[in-house]
GUKEFI-794984 format. One line per 2 residues: number of its first residue (from 0); their letters; for each residue x, y, z of C-alpha. Coordinates in steps of 0.05 Angstrom, whole numbers, always signed. Example, Ala and Ser with C-alpha at 12.3 -4.5 7.8 and 13.67 -1.06 7.14 Angstrom:
2
0) AS) +246:-90:+156 ~ +273:-21:+143
***
This chain:
844
0) MA) -1376:+938:+1020 ~ -1391:+987:+963
2) LP) -1413:+1057:+983 ~ -1471:+1092:+951
4) IP) -1453:+1141:+898 ~ -1473:+1212:+917
6) AQ) -1532:+1240:+880 ~ -1494:+1299:+854
8) LL) -1446:+1250:+820 ~ -1502:+1208:+791
10) LK) -1531:+1272:+762 ~ -1462:+1291:+736
12) PP) -1452:+1340:+679 ~ -1425:+1313:+612
14) NY) -1352:+1329:+629 ~ -1354:+1284:+691
16) RV) -1337:+1210:+689 ~ -1350:+1165:+749
18) LQ) -1320:+1097:+763 ~ -1331:+1056:+826
20) TP) -1288:+998:+848 ~ -1316:+937:+886
22) EG) -1284:+963:+949 ~ -1323:+1027:+945
24) VI) -1270:+1073:+917 ~ -1300:+1124:+869
26) SV) -1259:+1155:+814 ~ -1283:+1220:+783
28) TV) -1251:+1247:+721 ~ -1263:+1320:+708
30) RT) -1248:+1352:+641 ~ -1244:+1427:+646
32) RK) -1272:+1466:+589 ~ -1217:+1518:+585
34) AN) -1155:+1475:+578 ~ -1185:+1407:+562
36) NS) -1144:+1379:+620 ~ -1162:+1316:+658
38) NL) -1161:+1316:+733 ~ -1173:+1256:+777
40) CF) -1215:+1262:+840 ~ -1225:+1201:+886
42) YN) -1285:+1197:+931 ~ -1280:+1150:+990
44) GD) -1334:+1169:+1039 ~ -1325:+1243:+1052
46) NP) -1252:+1245:+1031 ~ -1240:+1267:+959
48) RL) -1168:+1266:+934 ~ -1137:+1290:+869
50) YS) -1076:+1252:+847 ~ -1056:+1283:+783
52) GL) -1074:+1345:+744 ~ -1050:+1409:+714
54) TR) -1098:+1461:+741 ~ -1133:+1478:+806
56) TR) -1202:+1448:+795 ~ -1266:+1462:+832
58) AA) -1304:+1396:+835 ~ -1369:+1381:+872
60) CS) -1350:+1312:+899 ~ -1378:+1309:+969
62) DG) -1445:+1280:+988 ~ -1462:+1326:+1043
64) GG) -1442:+1397:+1043 ~ -1422:+1441:+987
66) EV) -1361:+1444:+943 ~ -1291:+1414:+951
68) YV) -1229:+1448:+923 ~ -1174:+1399:+899
70) NP) -1100:+1415:+886 ~ -1066:+1381:+826
72) HQ) -998:+1386:+860 ~ -1020:+1352:+924
74) DV) -978:+1290:+942 ~ -1008:+1222:+933
76) DM) -1010:+1207:+1007 ~ -1067:+1159:+1006
78) LK) -1038:+1120:+946 ~ -973:+1112:+983
80) DS) -1009:+1083:+1043 ~ -994:+1014:+1016
82) SS) -1011:+980:+1082 ~ -1084:+994:+1074
84) NT) -1133:+961:+1029 ~ -1150:+1029:+1003
86) GD) -1078:+1038:+975 ~ -1082:+971:+940
88) SY) -1149:+991:+910 ~ -1121:+1056:+884
90) IA) -1063:+1021:+850 ~ -1110:+969:+820
92) LF) -1154:+1025:+795 ~ -1097:+1062:+761
94) VR) -1071:+998:+729 ~ -1141:+984:+704
96) ML) -1144:+1054:+674 ~ -1080:+1038:+634
98) GL) -1122:+989:+593 ~ -1131:+1000:+519
100) DH) -1207:+1005:+529 ~ -1199:+1071:+567
102) DP) -1196:+1141:+541 ~ -1124:+1164:+521
104) LD) -1129:+1221:+571 ~ -1148:+1173:+626
106) RE) -1090:+1128:+609 ~ -1043:+1187:+609
108) QA) -1065:+1211:+677 ~ -1062:+1140:+705
110) VI) -991:+1127:+681 ~ -968:+1195:+708
112) AL) -998:+1177:+776 ~ -965:+1109:+777
114) WK) -897:+1138:+756 ~ -900:+1188:+813
116) YS) -920:+1132:+860 ~ -861:+1089:+837
118) LG) -813:+1145:+856 ~ -825:+1124:+928
120) GK) -773:+1068:+920 ~ -770:+993:+918
122) QC) -829:+983:+966 ~ -874:+1021:+919
124) VD) -847:+985:+859 ~ -859:+918:+893
126) ML) -931:+939:+908 ~ -941:+960:+836
128) MK) -912:+895:+809 ~ -966:+854:+844
130) FR) -1006:+874:+783 ~ -966:+840:+728
132) GS) -1003:+872:+671 ~ -977:+941:+691
134) VN) -910:+931:+654 ~ -942:+910:+588
136) LA) -992:+967:+592 ~ -935:+1017:+607
138) VN) -895:+991:+548 ~ -956:+999:+503
140) LL) -962:+1072:+525 ~ -893:+1086:+494
142) RS) -931:+1089:+428 ~ -974:+1146:+452
144) ES) -972:+1211:+413 ~ -970:+1250:+478
146) DA) -901:+1270:+504 ~ -928:+1270:+575
148) AC) -954:+1199:+569 ~ -889:+1175:+537
150) EA) -847:+1209:+590 ~ -888:+1179:+647
152) AA) -888:+1109:+615 ~ -812:+1112:+604
154) GL) -802:+1138:+674 ~ -845:+1083:+703
156) LR) -805:+1031:+665 ~ -742:+1064:+689
158) MI) -762:+1055:+762 ~ -785:+983:+752
160) SS) -721:+964:+715 ~ -679:+994:+771
162) VN) -699:+933:+812 ~ -657:+872:+793
164) MY) -713:+821:+797 ~ -758:+859:+749
166) RE) -706:+877:+696 ~ -715:+816:+653
168) LV) -791:+822:+657 ~ -787:+892:+629
170) AD) -743:+869:+572 ~ -789:+810:+557
172) SG) -847:+858:+552 ~ -815:+890:+490
174) AI) -790:+952:+524 ~ -724:+955:+485
176) EE) -760:+951:+418 ~ -812:+1003:+437
178) IN) -759:+1051:+464 ~ -721:+1041:+399
180) GL) -782:+1064:+360 ~ -796:+1121:+408
182) LR) -726:+1150:+403 ~ -730:+1150:+327
184) RS) -785:+1202:+327 ~ -765:+1267:+293
186) SL) -792:+1312:+348 ~ -783:+1289:+419
188) SP) -778:+1329:+484 ~ -713:+1324:+524
190) NV) -751:+1295:+583 ~ -776:+1237:+541
192) KE) -706:+1224:+515 ~ -677:+1226:+585
194) QS) -727:+1177:+614 ~ -722:+1129:+555
196) LC) -646:+1129:+557 ~ -646:+1119:+632
198) SL) -691:+1059:+623 ~ -639:+1031:+575
200) WN) -585:+1048:+625 ~ -619:+1005:+677
202) LS) -631:+948:+628 ~ -559:+949:+604
204) VD) -536:+929:+673 ~ -555:+857:+654
206) EK) -503:+827:+608 ~ -553:+791:+564
208) LR) -595:+853:+554 ~ -530:+892:+543
210) NK) -514:+849:+483 ~ -585:+856:+457
212) IA) -580:+932:+459 ~ -511:+934:+427
214) NS) -531:+888:+370 ~ -595:+928:+354
216) DL) -607:+993:+316 ~ -602:+1031:+382
218) LP) -526:+1038:+379 ~ -525:+1092:+325
220) LL) -580:+1129:+362 ~ -541:+1128:+427
222) IK) -480:+1156:+392 ~ -524:+1209:+359
224) FL) -550:+1232:+427 ~ -478:+1246:+450
226) ED) -484:+1310:+409 ~ -552:+1330:+438
228) EE) -559:+1401:+463 ~ -587:+1379:+531
230) VK) -535:+1358:+582 ~ -582:+1308:+615
232) VK) -593:+1272:+549 ~ -518:+1268:+536
234) EA) -507:+1243:+606 ~ -559:+1187:+599
236) AT) -532:+1165:+531 ~ -460:+1164:+558
238) RV) -482:+1121:+617 ~ -514:+1070:+570
240) LA) -451:+1067:+526 ~ -408:+1059:+588
242) NL) -449:+998:+608 ~ -446:+969:+537
244) AL) -370:+975:+537 ~ -366:+929:+597
246) TV) -378:+870:+550 ~ -317:+856:+506
248) SN) -359:+826:+451 ~ -393:+893:+441
250) HK) -328:+930:+428 ~ -325:+915:+354
252) NM) -396:+940:+340 ~ -384:+1003:+382
254) VE) -318:+1019:+348 ~ -347:+1008:+278
256) AG) -405:+1053:+295 ~ -356:+1110:+310
258) VI) -364:+1116:+385 ~ -291:+1131:+401
260) PK) -286:+1201:+368 ~ -352:+1222:+400
262) LA) -332:+1200:+470 ~ -263:+1230:+462
264) ML) -294:+1297:+443 ~ -337:+1296:+506
266) LK) -276:+1281:+548 ~ -236:+1338:+518
268) TE) -291:+1391:+517 ~ -303:+1434:+577
270) VE) -379:+1445:+586 ~ -417:+1467:+647
272) GS) -447:+1407:+683 ~ -404:+1357:+644
274) KV) -369:+1325:+703 ~ -412:+1262:+702
276) IK) -409:+1259:+626 ~ -333:+1261:+627
278) KE) -331:+1207:+680 ~ -376:+1160:+641
280) AR) -341:+1175:+575 ~ -274:+1160:+608
282) NA) -300:+1095:+636 ~ -326:+1074:+568
284) LL) -261:+1090:+533 ~ -220:+1054:+586
286) EL) -260:+992:+574 ~ -252:+998:+499
288) AK) -177:+1009:+508 ~ -170:+937:+531
290) DE) -171:+920:+457 ~ -106:+937:+422
292) YS) -139:+965:+359 ~ -186:+1009:+399
294) KI) -127:+1033:+440 ~ -93:+1058:+377
296) LI) -156:+1095:+356 ~ -160:+1127:+425
298) KE) -88:+1150:+419 ~ -103:+1181:+352
300) ED) -156:+1224:+386 ~ -100:+1256:+427
302) LL) -118:+1218:+491 ~ -64:+1183:+531
304) LV) -71:+1124:+577 ~ -37:+1146:+641
306) PL) -26:+1097:+699 ~ -57:+1112:+766
308) VG) +0:+1104:+816 ~ -37:+1127:+878
310) AV) -36:+1195:+913 ~ +16:+1169:+963
312) AY) +68:+1161:+909 ~ +66:+1236:+893
314) KS) +87:+1255:+963 ~ +159:+1243:+941
316) FR) +152:+1296:+888 ~ +201:+1354:+898
318) PA) +195:+1409:+846 ~ +261:+1438:+822
320) LY) +275:+1510:+841 ~ +299:+1555:+785
322) SW) +335:+1621:+791 ~ +303:+1636:+725
324) PS) +248:+1595:+692 ~ +267:+1546:+638
326) LP) +229:+1503:+589 ~ +215:+1430:+608
328) DG) +270:+1404:+562 ~ +321:+1447:+599
330) TK) +324:+1505:+550 ~ +336:+1571:+585
332) ID) +288:+1627:+572 ~ +321:+1693:+553
334) QN) +313:+1745:+607 ~ +277:+1809:+589
336) PK) +322:+1869:+605 ~ +259:+1907:+625
338) TS) +245:+1867:+688 ~ +197:+1892:+741
340) RY) +223:+1923:+804 ~ +195:+1869:+851
342) GA) +204:+1808:+806 ~ +132:+1804:+781
344) SE) +155:+1789:+710 ~ +190:+1726:+733
346) LL) +130:+1704:+774 ~ +79:+1716:+718
348) LG) +122:+1688:+662 ~ +81:+1624:+660
350) LN) +16:+1663:+653 ~ +43:+1699:+591
352) IE) +71:+1637:+557 ~ +14:+1634:+507
354) DK) +24:+1706:+487 ~ +36:+1714:+412
356) NA) +97:+1756:+427 ~ +130:+1702:+469
358) NI) +164:+1674:+406 ~ +161:+1602:+431
360) EE) +144:+1541:+388 ~ +76:+1511:+400
362) AK) +105:+1444:+424 ~ +148:+1479:+476
364) MK) +90:+1523:+497 ~ +44:+1463:+508
366) AM) +99:+1427:+546 ~ +108:+1486:+593
368) VG) +34:+1494:+605 ~ +24:+1420:+618
370) RT) +83:+1417:+666 ~ +59:+1477:+705
372) QQ) -11:+1448:+713 ~ +11:+1378:+734
374) QF) +64:+1404:+782 ~ +14:+1450:+814
376) LA) -35:+1393:+825 ~ +21:+1350:+855
378) RI) +44:+1406:+901 ~ -25:+1418:+930
380) GA) -40:+1344:+936 ~ -98:+1346:+887
382) IE) -70:+1295:+838 ~ -106:+1228:+839
384) IE) -140:+1250:+903 ~ -198:+1203:+889
386) ED) -150:+1144:+893 ~ -125:+1161:+963
388) NI) -156:+1099:+993 ~ -121:+1052:+945
390) SS) -54:+1025:+968 ~ +7:+1018:+923
392) GE) +4:+943:+930 ~ -67:+940:+903
394) LS) -49:+984:+845 ~ +11:+941:+827
396) SN) -29:+877:+830 ~ -88:+907:+791
398) PR) -60:+963:+747 ~ -109:+1019:+734
400) FT) -107:+1076:+684 ~ -140:+1142:+669
402) LL) -146:+1181:+605 ~ -118:+1251:+597
404) PW) -112:+1299:+538 ~ -43:+1292:+507
406) MD) -15:+1357:+536 ~ -33:+1337:+608
408) GV) -18:+1264:+596 ~ +53:+1277:+571
410) AR) +67:+1323:+630 ~ +38:+1273:+680
412) LV) +81:+1216:+654 ~ +144:+1258:+657
414) LI) +127:+1279:+727 ~ +119:+1206:+749
416) LG) +189:+1191:+723 ~ +215:+1237:+778
418) LE) +181:+1200:+835 ~ +214:+1148:+880
420) DE) +164:+1092:+872 ~ +196:+1039:+827
422) SA) +129:+1010:+805 ~ +104:+1079:+786
424) IA) +167:+1095:+746 ~ +163:+1029:+709
426) RA) +90:+1038:+691 ~ +102:+1110:+668
428) AE) +160:+1087:+623 ~ +116:+1032:+594
430) AI) +61:+1082:+581 ~ +110:+1128:+545
432) AD) +131:+1070:+501 ~ +59:+1053:+485
434) VS) +37:+1123:+465 ~ +98:+1141:+423
436) IN) +63:+1120:+359 ~ +78:+1181:+316
438) ER) +128:+1237:+308 ~ +85:+1287:+343
440) MR) +81:+1247:+407 ~ +156:+1231:+406
442) VS) +174:+1304:+398 ~ +123:+1323:+452
444) FK) +160:+1278:+502 ~ +226:+1308:+481
446) EA) +200:+1379:+492 ~ +169:+1358:+558
448) GA) +237:+1338:+584 ~ +228:+1263:+585
450) IN) +296:+1246:+555 ~ +339:+1268:+614
452) PL) +304:+1226:+668 ~ +298:+1166:+622
454) VR) +372:+1167:+607 ~ +387:+1174:+681
456) LI) +342:+1115:+698 ~ +380:+1067:+652
458) NH) +426:+1055:+710 ~ +369:+1042:+759
460) PS) +382:+980:+803 ~ +313:+951:+788
462) DT) +312:+906:+726 ~ +238:+921:+717
464) VK) +251:+996:+714 ~ +311:+986:+670
466) LA) +273:+945:+619 ~ +214:+994:+617
468) VV) +260:+1054:+609 ~ +300:+1023:+552
470) RA) +235:+1005:+517 ~ +211:+1077:+522
472) LE) +277:+1103:+495 ~ +274:+1052:+438
474) RL) +205:+1077:+417 ~ +226:+1149:+423
476) SI) +291:+1138:+384 ~ +251:+1128:+319
478) SN) +252:+1204:+314 ~ +318:+1234:+289
480) DV) +307:+1296:+333 ~ +299:+1252:+395
482) CQ) +362:+1213:+375 ~ +401:+1278:+375
484) RM) +375:+1297:+443 ~ +392:+1227:+470
486) EA) +462:+1234:+443 ~ +468:+1302:+477
488) EN) +445:+1270:+543 ~ +503:+1219:+536
490) VL) +457:+1159:+527 ~ +511:+1121:+489
492) HS) +554:+1113:+552 ~ +497:+1080:+592
494) LI) +472:+1036:+535 ~ +541:+1010:+515
496) YL) +558:+996:+587 ~ +493:+957:+594
498) LS) +505:+920:+528 ~ +574:+898:+550
500) NS) +541:+854:+602 ~ +529:+788:+567
502) EI) +479:+765:+620 ~ +424:+815:+602
504) SK) +361:+787:+570 ~ +351:+779:+496
506) SL) +294:+830:+494 ~ +337:+882:+529
508) TN) +394:+868:+482 ~ +348:+875:+422
510) MI) +322:+944:+445 ~ +392:+970:+461
512) LD) +417:+950:+393 ~ +356:+985:+362
514) IL) +375:+1050:+395 ~ +449:+1044:+379
516) TR) +434:+1027:+307 ~ +393:+1091:+299
518) IL) +445:+1135:+333 ~ +507:+1101:+303
520) DP) +479:+1098:+233 ~ +535:+1088:+182
522) SK) +494:+1121:+127 ~ +489:+1184:+169
524) EM) +564:+1183:+181 ~ +577:+1176:+106
526) KS) +529:+1233:+91 ~ +564:+1277:+142
528) KF) +630:+1262:+109 ~ +600:+1277:+41
530) YY) +568:+1344:+61 ~ +622:+1366:+110
532) GP) +682:+1340:+72 ~ +740:+1383:+50
534) VN) +718:+1438:+3 ~ +772:+1479:-31
536) GL) +821:+1458:+22 ~ +775:+1476:+81
538) TK) +763:+1429:+138 ~ +695:+1396:+145
540) EW) +682:+1434:+210 ~ +696:+1501:+179
542) SA) +654:+1482:+118 ~ +596:+1462:+163
544) AR) +602:+1528:+200 ~ +603:+1566:+135
546) NA) +541:+1529:+110 ~ +506:+1545:+175
548) GL) +523:+1619:+168 ~ +570:+1619:+228
550) TG) +631:+1664:+231 ~ +685:+1683:+281
552) NE) +686:+1642:+345 ~ +622:+1605:+328
554) NE) +657:+1560:+277 ~ +706:+1540:+332
556) KV) +647:+1516:+373 ~ +623:+1472:+315
558) AS) +692:+1443:+306 ~ +701:+1429:+380
560) TT) +632:+1397:+386 ~ +645:+1351:+326
562) SL) +713:+1331:+354 ~ +684:+1317:+423
564) ET) +628:+1273:+394 ~ +677:+1233:+352
566) AN) +725:+1225:+410 ~ +667:+1203:+455
568) VV) +645:+1148:+406 ~ +716:+1124:+396
570) DL) +727:+1118:+471 ~ +661:+1080:+480
572) LD) +672:+1031:+423 ~ +731:+995:+455
574) SA) +754:+924:+438 ~ +709:+893:+491
576) VL) +646:+924:+462 ~ +666:+906:+391
578) SR) +679:+834:+413 ~ +610:+832:+445
580) LV) +579:+854:+379 ~ +617:+799:+342
582) DI) +591:+748:+392 ~ +520:+772:+379
584) MR) +532:+762:+304 ~ +557:+692:+318
586) TS) +503:+667:+364 ~ +439:+708:+356
588) SA) +380:+714:+310 ~ +382:+746:+241
590) DL) +351:+810:+268 ~ +405:+820:+321
592) QR) +459:+801:+270 ~ +435:+857:+225
594) KS) +439:+909:+280 ~ +507:+886:+305
596) AS) +535:+888:+234 ~ +508:+958:+224
598) IL) +542:+984:+287 ~ +607:+950:+267
600) EF) +601:+983:+199 ~ +594:+1050:+234
602) AA) +658:+1036:+272 ~ +693:+1017:+207
604) VI) +675:+1084:+177 ~ +707:+1123:+234
606) EP) +782:+1124:+221 ~ +804:+1126:+295
608) CT) +767:+1059:+306 ~ +803:+1023:+249
610) EK) +856:+992:+292 ~ +805:+968:+344
612) IL) +757:+937:+295 ~ +812:+900:+258
614) SV) +836:+870:+323 ~ +773:+830:+335
616) DL) +752:+765:+302 ~ +704:+794:+250
618) ES) +711:+734:+203 ~ +675:+687:+251
620) GL) +616:+735:+257 ~ +611:+745:+181
622) DA) +616:+671:+170 ~ +556:+658:+216
624) VF) +514:+710:+182 ~ +527:+685:+111
626) QQ) +509:+614:+132 ~ +437:+627:+152
628) KT) +400:+565:+176 ~ +337:+590:+141
630) LN) +371:+588:+73 ~ +402:+519:+86
632) DA) +335:+489:+108 ~ +293:+523:+54
634) ES) +265:+457:+30 ~ +248:+428:+98
636) EI) +178:+403:+113 ~ +168:+456:+167
638) DL) +180:+512:+117 ~ +132:+480:+68
640) QN) +79:+475:+122 ~ +87:+548:+144
642) PE) +101:+589:+81 ~ +85:+656:+115
644) LH) +134:+642:+171 ~ +187:+619:+122
646) AL) +178:+683:+81 ~ +187:+725:+143
648) EV) +250:+687:+163 ~ +279:+694:+93
650) EE) +265:+769:+96 ~ +302:+776:+162
652) AG) +359:+734:+136 ~ +363:+780:+75
654) HA) +369:+841:+120 ~ +425:+809:+160
656) IS) +463:+785:+99 ~ +457:+854:+66
658) AA) +485:+888:+129 ~ +541:+838:+134
660) SR) +558:+847:+60 ~ +562:+922:+70
662) LL) +608:+911:+130 ~ +653:+864:+90
664) TR) +655:+912:+32 ~ +679:+968:+79
666) LL) +731:+922:+111 ~ +759:+904:+43
668) DF) +783:+976:+38 ~ +835:+962:+92
670) EQ) +898:+928:+68 ~ +910:+896:+136
672) FC) +842:+861:+132 ~ +853:+839:+60
674) RK) +917:+805:+78 ~ +886:+760:+131
676) VN) +815:+748:+103 ~ +800:+682:+69
678) AS) +773:+712:+4 ~ +758:+645:-30
680) HF) +716:+622:+30 ~ +673:+685:+31
682) TK) +667:+683:-45 ~ +639:+613:-41
684) LL) +589:+634:+13 ~ +566:+696:-23
686) RK) +557:+659:-89 ~ +511:+612:-53
688) VL) +473:+670:-23 ~ +466:+703:-91
690) KS) +430:+641:-117 ~ +384:+637:-57
692) DI) +312:+662:-52 ~ +326:+723:-9
694) PL) +291:+786:-36 ~ +324:+818:-96
696) YH) +337:+885:-61 ~ +382:+850:-11
698) KD) +427:+822:-66 ~ +457:+889:-89
700) WV) +509:+892:-33 ~ +522:+817:-41
702) AA) +538:+828:-114 ~ +581:+889:-99
704) CL) +620:+849:-47 ~ +630:+791:-94
706) VK) +657:+836:-148 ~ +705:+868:-98
708) LR) +729:+799:-74 ~ +740:+779:-147
710) YL) +779:+843:-159 ~ +828:+825:-103
712) SG) +850:+764:-143 ~ +864:+804:-207
714) PY) +850:+871:-241 ~ +816:+842:-303
716) FD) +744:+820:-300 ~ +687:+815:-350
718) YD) +623:+775:-360 ~ +662:+712:-380
720) TP) +687:+701:-309 ~ +643:+658:-265
722) IN) +632:+710:-210 ~ +610:+765:-257
724) LE) +567:+716:-295 ~ +531:+696:-232
726) VT) +523:+769:-211 ~ +493:+784:-279
728) LY) +445:+724:-277 ~ +422:+728:-205
730) ET) +426:+802:-189 ~ +433:+848:-250
732) IP) +381:+816:-296 ~ +328:+807:-242
734) RL) +339:+878:-219 ~ +331:+907:-289
736) VE) +268:+866:-302 ~ +240:+890:-235
738) QI) +254:+962:-254 ~ +219:+955:-321
740) KT) +159:+921:-287 ~ +149:+968:-227
742) SY) +177:+1036:-245 ~ +129:+1093:-262
744) SP) +184:+1134:-295 ~ +191:+1124:-371
746) EV) +264:+1146:-366 ~ +279:+1092:-315
748) QE) +244:+1039:-356 ~ +281:+1060:-419
750) AA) +349:+1058:-385 ~ +334:+989:-355
752) VV) +311:+957:-420 ~ +370:+987:-458
754) EL) +419:+959:-406 ~ +384:+891:-409
756) NR) +390:+891:-485 ~ +464:+906:-479
758) IM) +475:+847:-433 ~ +437:+799:-478
760) SE) +472:+825:-541 ~ +538:+803:-510
762) EV) +511:+732:-511 ~ +517:+720:-437
764) VN) +505:+647:-423 ~ +435:+632:-397
766) ST) +415:+705:-399 ~ +352:+691:-440
768) RA) +331:+638:-391 ~ +342:+686:-333
770) VA) +298:+739:-366 ~ +242:+689:-379
772) AE) +247:+661:-309 ~ +237:+730:-279
774) GG) +173:+741:-319 ~ +207:+789:-366
776) IF) +168:+767:-428 ~ +101:+797:-405
778) TL) +136:+860:-382 ~ +172:+870:-448
780) VK) +108:+859:-489 ~ +72:+910:-447
782) LL) +129:+959:-459 ~ +117:+953:-534
784) EN) +52:+991:-525 ~ +72:+1044:-474
786) GS) +147:+1053:-481 ~ +188:+1106:-518
788) ER) +217:+1093:-587 ~ +284:+1073:-558
790) AV) +251:+1028:-506 ~ +207:+994:-559
792) EA) +268:+981:-603 ~ +307:+949:-545
794) SL) +246:+908:-525 ~ +238:+881:-596
796) AI) +311:+861:-597 ~ +306:+824:-530
798) LY) +241:+789:-550 ~ +273:+767:-615
800) NL) +331:+735:-576 ~ +280:+701:-531
802) SM) +242:+675:-592 ~ +303:+637:-614
804) DS) +284:+587:-560 ~ +219:+553:-580
806) EN) +201:+542:-507 ~ +188:+617:-501
808) HA) +139:+620:-560 ~ +78:+602:-519
810) AI) +93:+655:-467 ~ +105:+709:-519
812) IA) +39:+693:-553 ~ +2:+689:-487
814) AG) +28:+758:-469 ~ -10:+786:-528
816) AV) +51:+801:-572 ~ +19:+781:-639
818) PI) -33:+837:-647 ~ +16:+889:-620
820) LR) +69:+868:-670 ~ +19:+871:-727
822) RL) +1:+942:-708 ~ +74:+961:-706
824) VL) +84:+931:-776 ~ +24:+967:-804
826) SQ) +45:+1033:-773 ~ +109:+1034:-814
828) RS) +148:+1064:-756 ~ +224:+1062:-754
830) HW) +227:+993:-722 ~ +172:+959:-763
832) MR) +223:+913:-795 ~ +245:+887:-727
834) AL) +172:+874:-709 ~ +161:+837:-775
836) RL) +222:+793:-764 ~ +198:+775:-694
838) LR) +128:+761:-719 ~ +155:+712:-771
840) TL) +192:+672:-718 ~ +127:+659:-679
842) PT) +81:+601:-698 ~ +22:+644:-720
***
């Protein structure tokens, strides 16, 4: 039953507004004159309550005796009494006041009251959601010009969307679109940003709504807020992005929007109160790292994916004790003669490592700092402490990772290599292989001391560990500096011993050969002979020492080191290993054939290995390489159906044939090999290869080997002999045309065209046809405009020879030769007569 309105309220002043509900609840809105603030006072019998306001207001709201003082900060006790009809009436009243027909200040106060009420939890939200129009009205208030109203509306939507059953209703009411418009305002308080972003955070829990947010214009805004000055805004934006990253289909949009550098910066920057931000940024990046392209971008931001192996695994860590500190790679630190009396200089050495006077390279300094930090965490049991409740079995069945800055990540991975857990070691080695994408990372692992434990683990009994370790070494061996360190750690002995086992897998064999090919590089050996060869009667060791500025006993160290390395390689490359390499050439793919041939070539260059290498059946391996199945089946239907695959196979075959040709050319220097080799058989095979479609740059060694084989049968050779003719047609002419076509150097172009003119002037059979087949006509015509005087003269001579065949006329005209020739004739330059003669032969 409705209560009578007190007389003092009926006779209200102009700044009072009275509203009575059917249940008898009276709402009084008071606008103070000083601050123009709105305060709500409810009158229910003799009990007035103020639910929202900014000032202490004196309001005459009782019907009996005097004045009532109301407090704007008083809790909404009666509104929260949801079990009573009065509480329902209050909620209905506030929802009604959100209507568009009410004053903006009334709507603002109503939404603030409802927001505060919703903070009571799910029970309050459920009570509020009995009035379905409340969500739409709250969404509409996001358009308000008042920051307080927008904050309260966004906060109310945040609380409603935190309940699963209401999340879709909030999205259907247009909340995402309205929040998008709200966040685009130029001036917005941090509180409004926080509440709006937290509403999106709740909505992004639903996968459908997650996709809607990621595919809208909100994504650039979210990334922009990662640079906001307020920590709470950054935190909210990071939470939303972490949720969006949970859907794989959103990764492309997020990466293209540039989210990875921003998140990486948050993860690497130390800011007060950034613990939650870092956690969410790490979670988002870990989700994005599931895509290979995104993983590369994350690595380029100096963040490493480090496996979580469980805190239990680190219990086996035993830090090495040093009588004097050393760098992680094993380098001893020079002792300062001015040591402290009680050894404080030794103890505090790590603290002064970043001193400018320390005279240590940056990479070594970072490695030492990273090692110190990670070993300290491991020793106190603070490393991966949050994963203590996860067993090793769970981690192995469901591998997990974390992201660390590169300095800490490198040190952590090296530390894991020293643990006893096989699964942890294998995962760390795999991670090292994955992150070794550039020279900086490879050198960082070398300076951090990763080479020694990796080399030691090659002989680990577990095949899983062995495969992971060899893969890591293979990736690291791309660096020449790392190769030298591997050689110093005696990696050759372990790898060659492993290779001698014919039962190892193909992938393991491939990686071992990769490493051996980079260490035992025949080109490096030839360069060392060239630079350190006898000079004025001096030995190469003494010459190397002199070039390095060494004198006295130091040159003896260089000589002894060189001798020991050579003796070590000679001992390792015994007949059994060489036979294994020949078997690989005979039975394996083109890629493995190339690597085996390269290592055998290295052995052929070393004089002490000559007798060993000549004792094995090299001819069978070379024969298998020169008879590539890809070249024999070039016209098969499979190749025609897969042109890209065929091109790749031909490329690999070209590499293998080129390496085998180099090896055969080296072997032909030995008289013992020349006496037993079937020169005619290999000549036939190489002539066939020369005519094949392998890339031109692979034919140079084939041509050189053919010429050398021909030379064995007699000292006289010229272009009239079949071998030299084929070399000219299938290697020399195509190579010269390619140089004219692709070189940016006028000198190289001039030399090539002059040499080509010399060949054609000797009337080599089919030379004009070879030039035309390689596209030389268009190249020569272009050279008439841009070449030097000598190059233009040679080009005119070649084109004239080509014009003698009427089949070439169309191509010469199509290349635009006629107008160029006319300009040359009119210019009256030294070769205008040649141009005129060529012009007369063309049908113009």
